[in-house]
N, C-alpha and C positions, 0 to 999 in steps of 0.2 A: 189495840195492837194492829200494826199495819202489815199487809201481806206484800211479798215481793213479786213483781211481775218479771217474767222471763225476758231477758234481753237477747235479741237475735242480731247477730253480726254476720258479715259476709263469710260464706264457707271457704275453706281452703287452709293452706299452711301460712299462718301469720309469722312474720320475721321479728326476732328480738331487736329492738332499738337499743343497742348497748350504750349509746351516748346519753340516753335518758332513762336508764334502768340502774338499779343498785341492789346488792344483797348485803345487809348489815346484820351484825350480831351484838349481843350484850351478855356479859358474864360477870358475876360478882367475884371480887378478889378480897380475900380475908373476911368476907361477910360484911364488909363495911363500905365498900365502894364498887362502882360498876366500871368495867373496862368495855369500851365500845370500839367496834372496828367494822371492817368490811372485807369482802372477797372481791377482788378486782377482775377476776376471770370466771365467767360462768356462761352457760348456754341454756336455752330453753326452747322446747317445742310446744307449739300451741296450734292444734289442727282442729278446725271447726267443721262439723258435718252439716249436711243439708237441713237438719232439724235445729241447728243452732247450738248443739252441745259441743264441748271442747275436750279433746284428748290432750293431756298435759304431761310433760316430762321435763326434767331439768338436770343439769350437772353443775356442781360448784367445785372448782379446783382449789385444793388446799394450799398449793404453793403460792397462791395470790393473797394469802392471809395478810391483813394490813391493819395495824392499830396506830400507825404513825410513829412507832418507836422501833427502830431497826433492830436493836439488841433483843428486845422482847420478841419481836416477830420472828427472828431467826431461831431463838430458843423454842418458841411454840411450834415451829415447823419441824423441829428435831424429833428424834426417835422416842423421847419420853413423853411427848405430847401428841401432836397430829401425825407424826411419822410419815411425812409426805413422800419419802423415798419408797416406802412400801404400800402406803395407802394414799393414792394421789387425789382422790375426789370423793364427794358425796353425790349419789344419784337419787333422784326422786321421780317416781312414776305413779300416776293415777291409773288404776286398773280399768276403769270405764269412763267414757266421756261424761262430763258434768254439765248441768244446765247453769247458764249464767244468769244471775239476778243481781239486784243492787247490793245485796249482802248474802254470802253463801259460805258453806264449808267445803273444803276439799280434803279428803283423806286418801293418802297414797302410801306407798312403801318407800321409805328412805333406806338407802344401803350405803354402809361405810365399811370398807375392808371385808366384804363378804357377809356382814351381819345386816339383815333387813328387819326393820320394825315399822309398824304403822305410825304415821305422823298426820295430825290434822291441822290444817291451816284455816284461819278465819280470813275471809276475803271480802274486801270492799271494792266493788266495781266502780271505776272512775268514769267510764263512758268512752265515746268515740268522737274525735275531732279531726277536722282537716288541718294538716300541718303545712303552712304555706311554703316552707323551705323545700319540701320535696313534692308538694301537691298530692299527697297521699293521706288517706285516713289513718290515724293512729288510735289505738285503744290502750287504756291504762287500768291498772288495778294495784292495790296494796294488799299484802297478805302478811299475817303474823302467826307465829307458832312457837313451840318450845321443844327442844331436843334434849334428851337426857344423855350426857356423855357416857355414863356408866352402861347404858343400854347398848352402846356401840363399842365398848372397851377403849374409849378415847382417854388418854392420859390416866391409865389405870392406877399408877403409883402416886398420883397427886391427890392428897386428901381434900375432901370437900370443904374443910375449913380454909384451905388455901385458895381453892378454885371451885366455885359452885358446880353442882352436878347439872343444874338447869342452864341451858344456853338459849336465850331468846333470839329468835330469827325474825327479821323484818325485810320484806321484799317490796320494792317499788319497781314495777315492771311496765314498760311501754312496748307495744307491739305495732308492727306496720302491716296494713292490710295486704293480702295477696293481690298480685296484678291480675287483671281480668284476662 
């Protein structure tokens, strides 16, 4: 078994590189196939302290739900599913800074419509590279986890035979190093 070494990156508030980041989801339909999609609008805060630990928070906006099928997307945004008019987003906040290693877990509170539940993400650190287009260091990571829609009262009238309770989340995030 290998052990993970702490990765130390520059302290400060890293900026989300939205052009190179994505929030995807997968949910089973009728128990026989997977529907995949993404959220096109999201924000993330990633603040590294002087010890190299990161405070993490994020917001995903439900009105940006996108599966590539306009009819389905409009239905899902409606009041019997995501209800974006009354519940506009999911927020995620990690209560304490986390140490960055090549693989680590992040447990934080996910909140949807006033309901908060703990969610654990499995994180794979991608590293830091100089991006020649802006001459700044960029850091990247991938994270995966599962949210239970019933925990958050999402689409409560939709049976799990029609739409699975488990929603798999996959994040591909790239951050830009703070300016000195």
